N, C-alpha and C positions, 0 to 999 in steps of 0.2 A: 451280579457278581458278589459273592460273600467275601468280607474282609474279616480276618481273624485276629483275635488277640493271641498273646502267647499262651494263656491258659487253654483257649480254645484249640490252638494247634496241638498242644500236648494231648488234649482230650481226643482229637482226631487220631493221633497215633494209637492211643490206648484202645480206642474203638477197633481200629484196624487189627491190632495185635490180639485183644482179648476177645472181641465179639466175632470177628471174621477168622481168626486163627492164623493170620499172616505173621510168621516170625519176624522179630526185630531185625535180625540179620538179613532177611530178604528185602525188607524195606530199605536197609542201608545199601544193599547190592543195587537196587533199582534206582536209588538217588545217584550212586556212582555212574551207572550207565547214563542216566539223564545228563549228568555233568560232563561225561566224556563227549557226549553228542553235542552238547552246547559248546564245548572247546572246539571240536572239530568244525562246527558250522560258523562260529562267531570269531574264532581265532585261528583261521586256517593256516597261517604262516607260522605259527608257534610250533616248535619242535621240542624245546627245552621248557619244562614246566617245574616251577618250585612250589611245593605244597606245604603249608604251615598248618599243623594239626594241634588242636588243643587236647585237653584230657577227657572230653566228654563225647557224646555221640556224634557231634558235628566233626570232631577229630576223626571218629570212626569212618565217617563219609569220605573225608580226605585220604585216609589209608586205603579204603576200598577203591577209591578213584585212581590211586597210584597204580595199582594192579591192572586196572582197565586200561590206562594209558600206556604202560608198559607192553601190553599184548598189542597194542596198536602201533608200536614202533616209536613211541616218544622216549626222550630221555627225561628222567624224573628225579628231582632232588627231594627227599622226604625230610622234613624238620619237625620233630616232635617237641612241642612246647608245653610240657606239663609242669616243669620247674618243681619236680618233686611231689607233685599232686598226684593222688592215686587216679588211675583211668577208670572210666566206666567199664562194665563187663564187656559190652559189645566193642568198645574202642580196643580193649586188651586183646579180644579175640582177633580183631583185624590187624593189630601189631604183630601178633604171633604168626598170622598167615604171612605177612610181608617179610618177617625174619626167616620163616621156613623157605620162602623163595629167595632167600639171600639178598633182599633188596637193602641197600645202605640207608640207614636211618640216622640222621644227626639229632642227637638228644640236646636240647639247649639248656645250658646251666648259667652259672654266674658270668661265664665268658661267652654269652650267647652271640655277641656281635661278631666275634671270630669264627664261631661255629657256623653262623648263617651267612657269612660273606659270599659264599659261593652262589647264593641266590641272586645276587646282582648280575650274574651272566646268564639268567634265564630269559626266556621270551615272554613269560607269563607267570604271575604269581597268583596262586590259590589260597584264599583266606578260609581256612577250615578251623579257626581258632575257638570261636564261640557261636552258638546258635540262637534260637528263639528262647531258650531257657535263662539267658542273661537278664538280670534285673538290677544289677548295680554297676557303678562306673568301674571301669578297668583300673587296677592299681599296678604298682610295679611288681614284676618287670613287664607285665603285659602292655601297660600304657606306652612305655619306651619302645617295645618291639612294634606296636601298631604305628607309632609315629615314624619309626625307622622304615616300615614297609611303604607307608605313604610317600616317602622321600625317594624311593627307588623309581627311576625313570622307566618303569614298566607298567603294562596294563594289569589290572587286578581284578580278579573274579571272585566274588564272595559266595559261599556255600550257605543258602538258605537266607542269610541276612548278614550285612556287614557286622564284623566283630566290634563290639563296643556300643551298638544300638540296642535299645529296649524295644522288642517287636511291638509292644502295646502303646508305645508313646510316640507322638508326632515330634517331640523335642529330643534331641540327642542329650544323652545323660553324662557324657564324658569323651574322652579320646575314642575315635572309632575309625576303622578302615574306610578310606574313600574309594568305593569300588567303581571301576568302569562298567562292570556288569555284575548282576546277581541272579543267581538261579534259585528260586524257592519251590516248595513242594505242596501240592494239593490246592492251596489258595494264597493270595497276597495277605500279608499282615498290615497293621496299621502304620508301622513306620516305613514300609515300602512305598506308601501312596501319599502320605500327608507331609506337607513341608513343615519344618526344614529338614526333617530326617531323611526325606526321599532324596535330598541332594546328595547324600552319601551313598545311595544305592545304584546310581547309574542305570543302564538299560536292564529292565526287570523282565525275566521270563519266568513262567510257572510251569513246572514239569509235573507229571503225575508219578505216582509210586507203584503203579500196577494195582491200585485200589481205586474204586469209583468213588470219587469225592461227592459226587451229586447224590449218591444213595446214602451218604453218611448223615448222621444227626447234625453235623457241623453245617452241611449245606442249608438245612432248614433253620439253623439258628437254635437247635435244641440242646447243644453241648453246654 
């Protein structure tokens, strides 16, 4: 089993997009489908899901997941936690689709505790704030948001990696989501498997993105 660094995970994505020609939005949709299936199988009693989305492609995965859950009959609360930061292109496209579908999106600002309060009534929290691209400790207001989410008496599912962990390190670098379960893609990363960071991951599952990881340079360690 290959275990990837954050740089290798990014290189795998670039290989799928640039060499295979799979559009980034298709990878995002496949990630959302895998997440929806993980929620259905691992959290079968959950009907109300609060999804916290950051400004990057991890947030885009969360926005795409919202659509998948809505079509399956879930009640979804969408919380966009970009705090004024520009969205990645693909995240912005997913947000535009959600708005075209008239999905309510709570944009978190300086009064984020008030805006996010309804998440406490959910059955499940999905952490789609930051993914494997994070290399620095979370700062305000994200650090406070993560601590607040950790205090909710609800199960937490992390998209790709709990927000706040550096995928390439076994040691947590700062405040991070304490997930009950994590769904990653392609292959596990260092932080998923090595202690003490692995204590934040919960039950780990590895989903595919409709791309044969075993055929990629990453599987052979060539990236």
